[in-house]
C-alpha positions as CSV (number, residue, x, y, z in Angstrom):
1,M,27.7,13.8,-3.8
2,D,29.6,10.9,-5.1
3,F,29.3,7.1,-5.4
4,M,30.3,6.7,-1.7
5,F,27.4,9.0,-0.7
6,F,24.9,6.8,-2.5
7,L,26.5,3.6,-1.2
8,N,26.4,4.9,2.3
9,A,22.7,5.9,2.0
10,V,21.8,2.4,0.6
11,A,23.7,0.8,3.4
12,F,21.8,2.9,6.0
13,G,18.6,1.9,4.2
14,V,19.3,-1.8,4.3
15,G,20.4,-1.7,8.0
16,L,17.4,0.4,9.1
17,A,14.9,-1.6,7.1
18,M,15.6,-5.0,8.7
19,D,13.2,-4.5,11.6
20,A,10.6,-3.2,9.3
21,F,11.2,-6.1,6.9
22,S,10.5,-8.6,9.7
23,V,7.4,-6.8,10.8
24,S,6.2,-6.6,7.2
25,M,6.7,-10.3,6.9
26,A,4.7,-10.9,10.1
27,N,1.9,-8.8,8.6
28,G,2.0,-10.9,5.4
29,L,2.0,-14.1,7.4
30,N,-1.1,-13.0,9.2
31,E,-3.1,-12.1,6.1
32,P,-2.1,-14.5,3.2
33,T,-4.8,-13.2,0.9
34,M,-3.7,-9.5,1.2
35,R,-4.2,-7.4,-1.9
36,K,-1.4,-5.6,-3.6
37,R,-2.8,-2.2,-2.7
38,K,-2.6,-3.1,1.0
39,M,0.9,-4.6,0.6
40,C,2.0,-1.2,-0.9
41,A,0.3,0.7,1.9
42,I,2.2,-1.4,4.5
43,A,5.5,-0.9,2.7
44,G,4.7,2.8,2.2
45,T,4.0,3.4,5.9
46,F,7.4,1.9,6.9
47,T,9.0,4.0,4.1
48,F,7.4,7.2,5.3
49,F,8.7,6.7,8.9
50,Q,12.2,5.5,7.8
51,T,12.5,8.6,5.6
52,L,11.1,11.0,8.2
53,M,13.1,9.9,11.2
54,P,16.6,10.6,9.9
55,L,15.4,14.1,8.9
56,L,14.0,14.6,12.4
57,G,17.3,13.5,13.9
58,Y,19.1,15.9,11.5
59,F,16.8,18.7,12.6
60,C,17.4,17.9,16.2
61,V,21.1,18.0,15.9
62,H,20.9,21.4,14.3
63,T,18.4,22.8,16.8
64,I,17.7,20.9,20.1
65,A,20.5,18.3,20.3
66,S,20.7,18.3,24.1
67,L,17.0,17.4,24.4
68,F,17.3,14.6,21.7
69,E,20.3,13.1,23.6
70,A,18.2,12.9,26.7
71,F,15.4,11.2,24.7
72,Q,17.7,8.7,23.0
73,K,18.0,6.5,26.1
74,F,14.3,5.8,26.0
75,I,14.2,4.6,22.3
76,P,14.8,0.9,23.2
77,W,12.1,1.0,25.8
78,I,9.6,2.6,23.4
79,A,10.3,0.0,20.7
80,L,10.0,-2.9,23.2
81,I,6.7,-1.7,24.6
82,L,5.1,-0.9,21.2
83,L,6.2,-4.1,19.4
84,C,5.4,-6.4,22.4
85,F,2.0,-4.9,22.7
86,I,1.2,-5.4,19.0
87,G,2.9,-8.8,18.9
88,G,1.1,-9.9,22.0
89,K,-2.2,-8.9,20.5
90,M,-1.5,-10.9,17.3
91,L,-0.4,-13.9,19.4
92,L,-3.6,-13.8,21.5
93,E,-5.8,-13.5,18.4
94,G,-4.0,-16.5,16.9
95,I,-4.4,-18.6,20.0
96,R,-8.1,-17.7,20.3
97,N,-8.7,-18.5,16.6
98,K,-6.9,-21.9,16.6
99,D,-9.1,-23.4,14.0
100,G,-8.2,-20.6,11.5
101,D,-11.9,-20.3,10.5
102,V,-11.6,-16.5,9.8
103,E,-8.7,-14.7,8.4
104,T,-8.3,-11.4,10.3
105,P,-6.6,-8.5,8.5
106,A,-2.9,-8.3,9.2
107,V,-3.0,-4.9,10.7
108,G,-5.3,-1.9,11.0
109,F,-4.3,1.6,10.3
110,S,-3.5,2.7,13.9
111,A,-1.5,-0.5,14.6
112,L,0.4,0.0,11.3
113,I,1.3,3.6,12.4
114,V,2.5,2.2,15.7
115,Q,4.6,-0.4,13.9
116,G,6.1,2.2,11.6
117,I,7.1,4.4,14.6
118,A,8.4,1.5,16.6
119,T,10.6,0.1,13.8
120,S,11.9,3.5,12.7
121,I,12.6,5.2,16.0
122,D,16.2,4.1,15.9
123,A,16.6,5.9,12.6
124,L,16.5,9.2,14.5
125,S,20.1,8.6,15.5
126,V,21.0,8.6,11.8
127,G,20.4,12.3,11.9
128,F,23.6,12.6,14.1
129,T,25.7,10.7,11.6
130,I,24.5,12.9,8.7
131,A,24.8,16.1,10.6
132,E,27.7,17.4,8.5
133,L,25.7,17.2,5.3
134,S,23.8,20.1,3.8
135,W,20.0,20.1,4.2
136,A,19.6,19.1,0.5
137,E,22.0,16.2,0.9
138,A,20.3,15.1,4.1
139,I,16.9,15.0,2.2
140,I,18.5,13.0,-0.7
141,E,20.0,10.6,1.8
142,A,16.6,10.1,3.6
143,L,14.9,9.6,0.3
144,I,17.4,6.9,-0.7
145,I,16.8,5.2,2.7
146,G,13.1,5.4,2.1
147,A,13.3,3.9,-1.4
148,V,15.4,1.0,-0.1
149,T,13.0,0.5,2.8
150,F,10.0,0.3,0.4
151,V,11.6,-2.4,-1.7
152,I,12.7,-4.4,1.3
153,C,9.4,-4.2,3.1
154,L,7.4,-5.0,0.0
155,G,9.5,-8.1,-0.3
156,G,8.8,-8.9,3.4
157,V,5.1,-8.7,3.0
158,F,5.2,-10.8,-0.2
159,I,7.4,-13.5,1.5
160,G,5.1,-13.5,4.6
161,R,2.0,-13.8,2.5
162,K,3.4,-16.8,0.6
163,F,4.4,-18.6,3.9
164,G,1.1,-17.5,5.5
165,T,-0.8,-19.5,2.9
166,K,1.2,-22.6,3.8
167,L,1.0,-22.0,7.6
168,A,-2.7,-21.2,7.6
169,N,-4.0,-20.9,11.2
170,K,-0.5,-20.7,12.8
171,A,0.5,-17.6,10.9
172,S,-1.0,-15.1,13.4
173,I,0.8,-16.9,16.3
174,L,4.1,-16.9,14.4
175,G,3.6,-13.2,13.4
176,G,3.0,-12.2,17.0
177,I,6.1,-14.1,18.2
178,I,8.2,-12.4,15.5
179,L,7.0,-8.9,16.6
180,I,7.8,-9.7,20.2
181,F,11.2,-11.0,19.3
182,I,12.0,-7.9,17.2
183,G,11.0,-5.7,20.2
184,I,13.3,-7.6,22.5
185,E,16.1,-7.5,19.9
186,I,15.8,-3.7,19.5
187,F,15.7,-3.3,23.3
188,V,18.8,-5.6,24.0
189,S,20.9,-4.1,21.2
190,G,19.9,-0.6,22.3
191,M,20.8,-1.2,25.9
192,I,24.2,-2.8,25.2
193,G,25.1,-0.6,22.2
């Protein structure tokens, strides 16, 4: 392990965390009074999945690679459906609550798990790119990706929370639109890439 190994892991972390950053920001927009504990829980959930998925991909390469290759074509569809569902739900809640009388929590536990899976499912393919590493090196790489994800997502929630205070009742609508856009972006880049 040298400097390039760590640089590569950080670059993977930044690239993989961009969708999770946007979703974290949407969650912060929807709940501008979110407490620090919940902010860390959101960032931690994305971190968990962004750390786990490359290791699952690595495991698949070394065990059931042919099945994983068949599954890979469905990744853009899964992300599109999950993020559009959650985004649509946020959008409808924002439209129904136009007056902004009641602040609804950004995301419940089950929706957060779905967001974590949807934004990290593309990280499974990182397992293919790190397949030549030893198991210990793959774990270190995944942990670096996770650490980068945590910092980026925490920043996303914080930024969203700040803007959510200024946007008041439009935050849920904007957050829903962002999630739908991310789902479409993952789908389009997955289909043409």
